[in-house]
N, C-alpha and C positions, 0 to 999 in steps of 0.2 A: 935633450926633456926626457920623460920617462917614459916608462913601460907601458903595456897596456895595462887599459883600464881595469880596476881592481872593482867587483860589488861586496859592498859592504850593506849593514845593518841596523839600524838606530831603533832603540825602545822609548818611545813616550809614553812617562809613568805620569798620572795625574792622579792627585789626592786630595781633595777641597779644593784648596788654593795652597799647592804645593805640588813641585814636580823634582820627580826622581834625580839627581844628577851625578854626573862623577869625573872627579879630579883625575886630567888624564895625567900617567906618568909614564906618556911616551911620546917621542916626535909623531907624526907634525900636530902641536899643541900642548906639550908637554905643559903641565903645570896650570891649565887653564881648564874651565868647566864644560863638558858635554854631555850630550844625553848617553848611556850606557849604549853599547854596541861594539862593532865591530865587524871583520871580511866572514864572507860566507865559505867556508869550505867546501872544496870537490864533496860532487854529491850530496851537498847538504839542501834543504829547502830554507828556501828565505826565513818563513814560520820556525822550523827549527832551529836555525841559525841565532833569530832573534833570542827564544827563550833561553838558549846555551850562555848568550854571550849576556842578556841579563845574572844569569845564576853566576858566572864565572867572576865577573864586576860587580857585583854586588851583594848577593851570598842568595840574594832571594829569587825563589819560582816564580812563574808569571805564564798570564795566557794570551798568545796572541791576537791581536783583533784588528779590525781593519788598515790598509795602507791610510796613510796623512798624505804622504805624496814624499820626493826624492827631490832629493841635491847634488851636484858635483863639486867635488872639492879639486882641484889641479895645481899643481907645485910643484919644483925643481926633480924634487926626486916620488913626487906620488900623483895618482890617479886614479880617485876613490868615486863610483857612484854609489851615493847612499840612499837606501828605501828607508823610513823609516815609517814606524808602526806605535799603533798604538797599543797598549798593554796592561792588563790589569794584572796588579802582585797576588797573588794569594798566599803571602804570609803577613801576618801583626805584628815581625820581628823588626827593628831596625836595620837597614842596608848595610852592610860592613865588605870596607875594599877586598879587591881582590883582583888577579890575573894583573893588566896595565894601569889599572885604575889603582895612584896613592890616596882615595878618599872617596866614601861616599853619603851621599845623607837626601835628606829632603830641604829642597829648600821652598823659601814663602815665597811667592810670586809678585811680593815688595819687594822684598831683597833682588833679584834677577835683574834691580838697574843699576846695584851698585856690586854687579858683579862680573868677573875675568869671564864670559863668556866665550868660546872656538870660535870664530870668523863667522857667520853667517847664520848662525844656531839663531840668536835674535830676531831676526827678519823669515825668517821660518816659522816659530812658533809664534808672531803676530800674522803670518801671510794664512796660515791653517788655522788660527781660530784657536791657538791651546792656549796660550795666555794673552787678557787684554794688554791693549799696544801699551798705552799708557801706566802698564809695570813693567816694560822691558826698555833698553838700554838702545836705542835705532837709532 
């Protein structure tokens, strides 16, 4: 089994009927679409980690809002506890992939149903009413 659980954060960024997503460049979930985010560093506040990870993975600056909810993801080689926060972007520029993201984009809600999302993301978005259920692959 894995080591100790690691605290992670995710940025839920919505612009009208679009969601900001990154295509993961590393495992777990390599090649699949996810929220921008990652591990909280030692001594770092979760709010600061959300803003840092957003900038590292998309090139966008943001303002962290409220906690939407959390998920727990476990595999043979990982155990992540992920706190997902609502984030408002401060930039009017297109996202640009960086860090461990292969791609960053705004994806229309209508396209989410045919997008290879990481495990559990569609359910999280529906459960927290981020995206209307009918537009997600549940």
